[in-house]
Each structure stands twice: as C-alpha cells, then as structure tokens.
N, C-alpha and C positions, 0 to 999 in steps of 0.2 A: 505493498499499500504507500502511496505516494505521500511525504511529511502534510503534506499539504490539504491531505485529505483525514490525514489521522486526526491533524491539530482540529479541524474542523468537528467531526467525529465527536471527540473530545471536549469540543466547547457546547455543540449540541447538546449534549449529554448532562455536562455540568448546568445547563441551562434550565434544562428538563428537570431536575432533582432540585433547582433552586425555587422554580413553578410550583413541586410539588409540594416544598418546604411552605412557601407561601399559601398553597391552597388549605394548608394543615392547621396553619395558625387562623385563632378567634379572636376580636378585638371587642374586650367587654370590660366595664369598670373604668375608674380613673386615678392616677397617682398624684399625689402631691407633696413636697418638701415641707419639714416640718419649718424650717428656718423663712423658706418663703412664703408659709401659712402668715407667720408674725411679722415680716416686714410690709412695710405703706406701699410697696408696691402689687400692681394686680397678681393675684395668685391664679399660676400658668400651670393648669390640668396637664398632664399626658395619661393619652390613651393606654390601658394595661392588655397585652398579647398575652394569650394561651396555646400550648402545645398539646396537641391530643398524644397521649403516650403509650394506651391501650388498648383505647374503644374503638368503637368504627367511625368512619365516615360522619355517619348520619346521627348518633348520638347526641350531640350537642349542636344547636343551632342558635342563634339569635332571630328575634320577633320586634321590632322597634326597641323599646328599652328594657325587654325581659331576654335570659340565656334561659332555655329550656333544654333540659337533661332528660331522654328519651328512660334511662334509668337500666338499658340496655346495651353493651354487654357489661358486667361489673368490669371497673378501671376507673381511671380519672385522668383527669388533662392537666397540664400544671403550668404555671406563671413562669416567663420567659426569663425572669432574671431572680435572683434570689434576696431573701429578706432577712432582716437581723433583729432591732428594734423599730415597731411601728403600730398604729391603731389602723385594724381592720372592721368597717361596717360593710354590712350589707343585710340583705332582706329576703326571705326564703319563704315557699309554701309548696309544701306537699300536694299533689294533685289525687294521690288512691290511699286510702285506709292503710295503714301499717308500712308507709312507705320510709326509706332508709336512705341514709346519705350523710354527708358531712363534710368541711375542709380542713385538710390537714394543713398544721404550721410546722417552721423548719424542716419541712419534709425532706427525703433524699430521691423524691420522684421515682424510686425504682422498685416496681411492683414485686412482691413474692409471687412466684410462679402457682402456687396452689390459691391464695386468697384474691391476687390481680390487684392485691391493695399494697404503696407502699409505706415504709417509718416515716415517722413523724412525730407532731402531738395531735389527734384528732380531737375534733372540737364536733362536737355529734350531733343532726341533725335527725329527728327520729318523728314521724307522724304518730297521734295521743293511742290510736288504736294498734300499733304494735306489740304493746305488753297482751293485748288481747290475743292477737294472733300466732303470738310466740310464748305458749305455755309451757312449762317443763315440770314432767312427772305432774301432771295435772294443777301445777302453780303458776301463776302471772307472774313474770319478774316484777321488781319492784318500780314502781310508779315515776320514782324519779330517773329511770335510767332513760326515758323521752322526754327529759327534759333539759337537756345541755349539759352532758357527760365531757370529762375532761380526762384524755389518759393518752400514754406511750402507746408506740405502735413500734415493731421491727425492731425492736430491743432498746428503744429510746427509753430513759428512766426518769420519772417526774416522783414532786412528793405532792399527795395531792392535801389539799386543803380540806375536805371533807370526806373522808376516806370512805370508800365502798368497795375493800378489795384493795389492788392498786391503780383503780380510777378513781374520780373527782365528782361526788355526787350534787346537783345543784342544792341550794339548802330551802329555795321557796320552788314551787311549781308554777311555771310562767308561759309556755309554751302554749301556742294555740295549732286546733288539728286542721283537716285538712280542706283545703281551699282557703283559708287565712295565712294573711301574710305575717312571719314572723322578723323581728329586728335582733340582728347580734349588732354587740361591738365588743370586738377583739383587740384588748392590749397586750401586748408582748413585747417586753423588755428584759433584757439580762437575764433568760433564763425561765421568768416569771410570766403567767398568763392570767390575766382577770378577763372572766365573759360574763356580759350583761345581756338579759334574756328580754328582751322587751321592756326596756327602759329602769333597769334594775340590775344590778350586779349582786349575781349569784352564786357564783363558781370561781375556781382557781387554780391553780398549781404552780409548784415552784421548783428552782433546781434542774431544770430539764438538763438531760447530760447533752444537748444537741442545741444550740441559739443562733443557729443561721442556716436558712437551707430554702425551698423552694415553697408556695401554696402549690397546695393541690386540690381542686373540686371533686367530689367524689360520685360518680354513679353507683348506685348499689341496689338496682332490680326494679325500681319506680319512677314514674314520672315529680320531676321537680321541677320547680322554675326559682330563679334567682333575679335581683334588678337591684341597683342602688348600690353597687358594690365599690366602695372607696378604701385607699389604702393612703394614710398619713405615715411617711416615714420619720422616724425620727433618729437621734442623732447615735451613733454606734456605740458601743461599748468596750470593755476589755474582753474578748473573746480570741481561745486560743484555735489552733487548727484542729485539733481533733474535737472540738465543738462547731466545726462545721461542717456541712456537706461535702461531697465532690461536687465539681460542675459535671452537668449530663452534656455530654456532645450531642 
C-alpha cells in the first residue's frame, strides 16, 4: 500500500473513532467554580459532559431539561472529569414502583463484571415501594433503606454517621414516591459527605478512603428522570495519590 493511502486510511479511522466518541457523550447539567460564584463578575457556567461506560446507546437520552434513563441494562455513565471537593445538587423522580438508582461520588468508573457497578461512595435513590417488593424471608427491609442511604462500594471504606451495618441511614424519612420529584444536595469535602433530602440534612459519612474521582449516574432496572443537576466546585484539599482514583482512558 502506498504511504499516502495508508496515511489516509489511518486518518479516516481516527476521525471515525472521534465521531463515535462524540456521539457517545451526553451534555447535561452545569458546573461553576466557587471562586467565580463569589466574585462580582457574572458567574459563568459550563455544561457537564457524561460518557457512557457500560450501558446501551439508548439507555440515556435528554428531552428538553430532563435526562431520562431507561434503567436497562444495569450500568453507569460517568462525568468527563474527576471531582474532589464540591456541592452537587440534583432533582430526580422514579417512574416505576420500587425503582432503583443512585449517584456514585469519588468513583473509579470501573464497573465490577458481576454487579456492573463501579467503586466509590453511593448516594442511593430508591422508590418507596422497594421495601415492599424486596422482602427477605418474609420480612421487609428497613424503611430507612429507601430514604437516601450512603455507603462505600468496591472496597471504598467510610465511617457512617448513622450506622446500619457499614451503611449510613437517614435519620428522618423524607423521600417522595413514584412520579414525584426529590431534591438532593450532596456536599463532598475532604472525605466527608453530607446529604440533604428535600431541603433538610439527614445523613452523612466521613473518612472515605477515596476523596477524588468521577461522578457516575446509575441505571439499575427502572426508568428514572433527572433535572436541574448542578455542581459547584470547591477549593481542593490535601489529598494523597492513593486517595484518588486513576484516570480512565
């Protein structure tokens, strides 16, 4: 093959991979720096980009101001960049009884082959009927399970504010059911997370062994909608290399 033809073929392949990568990215939500937020200048927001990790092309789609997740197959999409200290605000609603989802913070974005979910700290988003549809030995799981539990996944260890085993449960039940919007504010600073559910802080963990990583939105079997997702980046802390996840290629 002539060098010119080989070069053309390589450029075509590279361009094709680039287009494919662009097609797989979803734009949803906004990001703003804390210093910009406090300055006198007009706060400039940037749009967040999300990368499909291990779900189908039609698992995630945007409609107007909504991000819609079909829930199938189980898996995640990740933020294009990593975050350390930040405030995450997001509204979500389940569209099916017993729906399951969540957001992973400080995540490695590397799904386990069996669970199809990554490591990190999960901020759980469950529909209220989940406890009724998942009885074990004739007993319902604790109702607090569906009101914003926090827990480490994939080897990430945390200290729960309100222990239920290794997990932390909310001290007040505030989540709303199918078709109703829930508002989460998740404050993540130096290995500590505080969760507000519908306007009130009710849960938290501390001393997470990982303090910097990706955000991952979870698809786990049922349709869920997201809106008004915003990240406010806070100043970085003293975080060692082994407290950060590796960059994903």
